[in-house]
Structures are given as C-alpha cells and as structure tokens.
N, C-alpha and C positions, 0 to 999 in steps of 0.2 A: 243054595239056601233056601230059595223060593219054593221050589218040589219037597223039600223038607220040611218045610213050613206047612205044604199043603196035606202032608200026609201026619203030621203028629202035632203040630200048635192046637192047645186045648184052649178052653176059657180061659182067659184073662180076669183076674181078680182083683178087689180092691187091696187087698192082701199083698198081690205081685206087685201092685202101682207103690203102694208102700214102702215093699223091700226094694225096690227099683230106684225110687227114689231116696232111699238112703244110700244106695250104691252110689249113686249121680253124685251125692253131695260128697261121700267120704272120697270118690274121685279126683271130686273139685279140690277138695282141701289136700289130697295126696300132689296133685298137679301146683297148688300155689305153693308146695313147699318144697315140690322139685323144681320149678322156676327161681326161689329163692336159693334152693344149692348152686342152680349154674349158674346165677349171678354173683355168688361170692365163691368162685371154686379157688381165688388165689388165701383164701380164709382156712383152705386144707379142709374143704368139704369136697366130697366125690360120690359118684353114684355107683350103688353096686348091681344096678340093673344091667345085664348082657345083653338086652335089647338097647340102653340109652349109652351105652359104655362110659366110660370113666366119669370125661367131662362135655356133656353134651350143649350146645347152645339151646338158647329158650325156643326158638323155631322147633328144635328136635323134639323140646320137650313139651311144645304145645301140639306137634302133629301125633307123638305118642300119645296122649291122655285124650285127644280127641277119638282117637281110634279105638283106643280103650273103653271109654264112655257110650261111644256109638255101638261098639262090638258085643260089650256085655250086654246092653239091651236086646240088640239082635239075638244073641244068643239067647237070653233068658226068652225072648218070645217065640222062638223056635224050639224049644223045648217043653216037652208034657208035663203036666201041670204038677207032680210030686218032684222029677228030676230037678223041674225052673226053683222051685223051693229049697231044696239042699242046694242048690249051685247057688242062689242068689243067699241064702244064711252063710255058706262057705265065705263069700267074696265079702261080705260085709265084715266078717271075722278079720278077713285078711285083710281087706285095707283099714278099718279100725286100728288096726296093729300097728302097720305101715305108718299112720297118722300120728298114733301116739310114738314109736320110736322117732320119726321125725322131729316129732315137739321136743321130746327128751333130750334130743342134740343141738336144740337152740335153731331149728329153722323155723319160718314165718309164715302163716299164711296170709298171703297178699298178692293182689296183681297189681 
C-alpha cells in the first residue's frame, strides 16, 4: 500500500477531509446500530453482512468497523484525487442508506 501511495497519492484537500469526516461519522453510526443489533439478537434481529455472519458478537462488530473506518481512510488517501472523490461520494451514499435502513427497522445509535 505504501508503494502505491508513493506513486499515486495526490494532494489531500479540505473537501477530501470533509467527505472523509462524513464517512467516518456514518461508519460510526452504523457501527453503533450494528452493536445494538448484536445485543438484541434475541429480538429477531440478524446481520446480513457476509463478513460478520448472522449473529456477530460486539467484539466482532467492533473489530469489523474499526477495520472499515481505518481502511476507508487509507484507501481514500492512496487514490488519485479524482478517484478519491468518487469513492468517497459513493461510500457516503452507501453508508447513509445503511444507517437509514437500520434506523427504519428500529436499531439505535448508542455505545
């Protein structure tokens, strides 16, 4: 990853920071909702992500979302500016939809 960054990292802008901050906030919201789901498996909630399995523990959820948060930032930083913007905008839309869906089915945001 470092060698890729040496050849393709372009200038990081204030807009990149705003978009990445939005991603981080949305990942945090989904993280909290998924922790809520993990604690409420007996209420007929289940995870649909193949990465986590149907009934992940809170430790598995924490590990997963920590990797997602860090990985999204590393990937965004490594990409050329134009691709970075598209990735960030896609990811904001994806995460916002996940948070919306989780809220609609009753999952709460709290740690």
